[in-house]
MITINU-372444 format. One record per residue: x, y, z of N, C-alpha, C in turn. Coordinates in pm, whole numbers, padded with zeros to 5 digits, always signed. Layout:
BEGIN
XYZXYZXYZ ...
END
This chain:
BEGIN
+00906-00206-01189+00874-00300-01279+00964-00263-01411 +01024-00366-01473+01097-00337-01587+01013-00341-01717 +01052-00290-01823+00972-00303-01949+00965-00433-01996 +01071-00522-01979+01066-00655-02010+00957-00737-01953 +00938-00708-01820+00839-00779-01739+00687-00746-01791 +00678-00608-01806+00559-00553-01844+00524-00607-01996 +00619-00614-02069+00605-00679-02206+00545-00824-02197 +00613-00900-02111+00562-01037-02091+00424-01051-02040 +00386-00966-01937+00253-00963-01888+00151-00920-01986 +00192-00809-02061+00092-00755-02154+00074-00857-02273 +00172-00925-02321+00164-01012-02426+00069-01137-02391 +00101-01191-02274+00025-01298-02220-00120-01261-02206 -00151-01141-02149-00281-01100-02124-00351-01093-02266 -00287-01031-02363-00343-01017-02510-00379-01158-02550 -00272-01243-02550-00285-01386-02606-00423-01457-02532 -00442-01432-02413-00556-01493-02345-00690-01438-02409 -00682-01308-02424-00806-01242-02497-00830-01311-02640 -00718-01334-02707-00731-01385-02847-00783-01533-02835 -00728-01613-02727-00781-01740-02714-00930-01743-02680 -00970-01657-02608-01112-01654-02574-01192-01622-02701 -01146-01524-02772-01210-01474-02893-01215-01580-02995 -01114-01680-03014-01100-01776-03118-01180-01899-03083 -01168-01940-02946-01221-02065-02900-01355-02072-02854 -01392-01966-02771-01526-01954-02723-01586-01811-02755 -01592-01778-02880-01638-01630-02905-01777-01595-02856 -01867-01701-02831-02010-01661-02809-02031-01679-02652 -01947-01732-02580-01962-01744-02430-01978-01621-02366 -02049-01618-02255-02068-01494-02176-01945-01425-02128 -01848-01518-02089-01715-01452-02034-01644-01376-02150 -01641-01439-02264-01586-01364-02385-01661-01242-02418 -01793-01253-02412-01873-01125-02454-01834-01014-02348 -01840-01044-02216-01809-00944-02120-01668-00893-02122 -01578-00986-02130-01435-00942-02117-01361-00891-02244 -01401-00961-02349-01322-00920-02485-01404-00861-02580 -01521-00912-02609-01605-00860-02721-01669-00727-02674 -01671-00694-02556-01723-00561-02510-01617-00449-02532 -01504-00496-02562-01382-00399-02569-01311-00361-02449 -01355-00431-02346-01273-00413-02214-01139-00463-02223 -01113-00571-02288-00973-00625-02300-00888-00522-02369 -00926-00485-02479-00844-00377-02552-00834-00250-02475 -00950-00211-02406-00945-00093-02316-00830-00094-02213 -00826-00222-02151-00720-00235-02041-00580-00218-02101 -00558-00284-02233-00437-00262-02291-00410-00112-02322 -00510-00044-02367-00503+00095-02406-00466+00174-02287 -00515+00137-02160-00481+00207-02030-00333+00191-02008 -00291+00062-02030-00147+00033-02003-00056+00123-02096 -00099+00130-02225-00039+00208-02323-00020+00361-02269 -00140+00397-02240-00138+00540-02178-00040+00561-02060 -00038+00476-01970+00046+00484-01850+00200+00480-01887 +00223+00385-01966+00364+00376-02022+00404+00491-02104 +00324+00538-02189+00347+00654-02270+00370+00769-02191 +00278+00805-02098+00270+00919-02024+00390+00932-01932 +00445+00824-01882+00554+00828-01789+00690+00815-01851 +00696+00773-01978+00822+00746-02045+00846+00807-02179 +00755+00893-02220+00770+00963-02345+00884+01069-02321 +00942+01097-02432+01063+01204-02422+01191+01136-02476 +01290+01223-02467+01420+01157-02507+01439+01196-02650 +01529+01131-02704+01563+01152-02848+01468+01077-02948 +01451+01146-03056+01379+01082-03166+01235+01170-03187 +01170+01139-03300+01045+01209-03339+00969+01114-03439 +00851+01170-03466+00763+01103-03568+00775+01174-03710 +00876+01267-03720+00882+01329-03861+00957+01250-03961 +01051+01179-03922+01143+01109-04024+01141+00955-03969 +01178+00873-04073+01195+00723-04026+01321+00715-03939 +01419+00785-03951+01539+00791-03872+01497+00827-03727 +01408+00933-03721+01353+00990-03586+01269+00891-03518 +01187+00814-03601+01111+00703-03534+01203+00597-03478 +01311+00557-03564+01396+00448-03524+01475+00496-03398 +01500+00618-03382+01577+00671-03272+01478+00672-03146 +01355+00705-03172+01258+00707-03065+01229+00571-03006 +01218+00482-03096+01202+00334-03052+01323+00264-02995 +01429+00336-02992+01554+00274-02937+01534+00279-02774 +01453+00353-02728+01419+00357-02590+01322+00236-02560 +01371+00148-02462+01284+00031-02439+01139+00061-02381 +01132+00175-02316+00988+00221-02274+00903+00264-02385 +00962+00330-02477+00880+00373-02597+00850+00249-02685 +00946+00161-02708+00925+00043-02763+00807-00038-02717 +00813-00057-02580+00708-00119-02510+00568-00050-02529 +00566+00078-02528+00435+00149-02560+00392+00117-02702 +00482+00118-02800+00454+00080-02932+00402-00068-02943 +00453-00159-02860+00404-00295-02872+00261-00301-02815 +00247-00236-02690+00121-00247-02640+00018-00183-02726 +00055-00088-02805-00042-00018-02908-00078-00116-02996 +00013-00210-03055-00018-00304-03143-00111-00403-03080 -00083-00458-02968-00162-00545-02892-00309-00496-02883 -00331-00377-02834-00450-00321-02808-00535-00311-02955 -00481-00250-03052-00552-00228-03165-00571-00360-03248 -00473-00453-03248-00498-00580-03315-00605-00662-03253 -00618-00660-03126-00720-00737-03057-00862-00658-03082 -00873-00523-03084-00998-00455-03113-01038-00496-03254 -00941-00508-03347-00967-00542-03489-01024-00684-03485 -00969-00785-03405-01015-00920-03402-01158-00915-03343 -01200-00838-03258-01325-00837-03191-01424-00794-03313 -01383-00685-03386-01473-00656-03489-01490-00761-03595 -01377-00820-03636-01388-00936-03721-01482-01038-03677 -01475-01079-03552-01555-01185-03485-01705-01134-03497 -01735-01016-03465-01873-00958-03476-01925-00973-03614 -01841-00923-03714-01893-00914-03852-01905-01066-03903 -01823-01159-03866-01828-01294-03908-01964-01351-03864 -02000-01323-03738-02125-01379-03685-02236-01316-03756 -02241-01185-03795-02347-01118-03856-02359-01173-04010 -02254-01212-04074-02254-01242-04204-02257-01405-04220 -02254-01474-04104-02258-01618-04110-02131-01689-04152 -02025-01615-04138-01886-01679-04183-01852-01790-04075 -01817-01897-04119-01779-02010-04041-01648-01973-03946 -01662-02036-03825-01563-02011-03726-01427-02065-03786 -01433-02162-03868-01313-02223-03925-01246-02146-04028 -01323-02053-04088-01268-01963-04179-01228-01833-04105 -01285-01794-03992-01259-01686-03919-01123-01699-03852 -01102-01833-03792-00983-01843-03714-00858-01817-03789 -00838-01862-03918-00713-01819-03977-00696-01659-03996 -00796-01596-04018-00806-01450-04019-00768-01391-03889 -00818-01442-03781-00788-01408-03654-00635-01420-03618 -00590-01527-03665-00450-01565-03643-00358-01468-03710 -00377-01447-03846-00308-01347-03916-00319-01205-03860 -00440-01167-03808-00453-01031-03751-00362-01017-03630 -00366-01125-03544-00281-01132-03433-00134-01114-03463 -00090-01193-03564+00055-01210-03597+00096-01086-03682 +00018-01055-03781+00056-00960-03882-00044-00851-03912 -00126-00823-03817-00225-00700-03819-00291-00681-03955 -00231-00602-04033-00306-00564-04161-00316-00682-04257 -00240-00784-04254-00235-00891-04345-00385-00975-04314 -00404-00995-04174-00516-01056-04123-00653-00980-04160 -00635-00851-04149-00744-00765-04186-00778-00772-04330 -00673-00779-04420-00685-00798-04563-00764-00922-04593 -00714-01042-04529-00770-01168-04549-00921-01166-04500 -00950-01101-04392-01091-01097-04354-01175-01017-04450 -01119-00912-04494-01199-00826-04597-01235-00910-04724 -01138-00992-04766-01166-01072-04888-01275-01170-04850 -01257-01230-04739-01370-01336-04691-01500-01257-04689 -01494-01142-04618-01623-01064-04597-01683-01029-04730 -01603-00990-04820-01647-00950-04960-01713-01069-05030 -01648-01189-05022-01695-01313-05089-01822-01341-05034 -01853-01315-04892-01978-01357-04819-02082-01254-04847 -02061-01136-04919-02141-01037-04947-02157-00926-04854 -02065-00909-04769-02051-00809-04676-02009-00678-04729 -02068-00625-04827-02015-00516-04891-02043-00384-04834 -02124-00376-04741-02164-00246-04667-02073-00217-04550 -02037-00100-04527-01950-00070-04431-02017-00080-04298 -01951-00134-04201-02026-00150-04069-01942-00099-03952 -01833-00029-03986-01769+00034-03871-01820+00182-03845 
END
């Protein structure tokens, strides 16, 4: 299987999880598959497999140039992408649970989820602002 094919499958898998989370967050199927963390765990398992079988080669995590060199390998780049998919979705699950607990409207949450999907930390920042406005000042992680 090529890294390109795995990229496509993993991306579509993650998008399906995001759709379930945004459209039907309280339904049993979403709770079992996505909100339980199982969807992110499946992506994490894929990350582990890709990383374990394809790490090595040139580059390192010590310098920016080393990281750029490391990610010039399509398999390492794929592992990095799957890493984003798994963690961003995990963060989306947390945002959904927090929104429910704080009574944040689905219509306010959805843009936060979108930005978390597309730009990770930006969505997290937007959600934290909404959370702070709604009085969610205690740490819940």
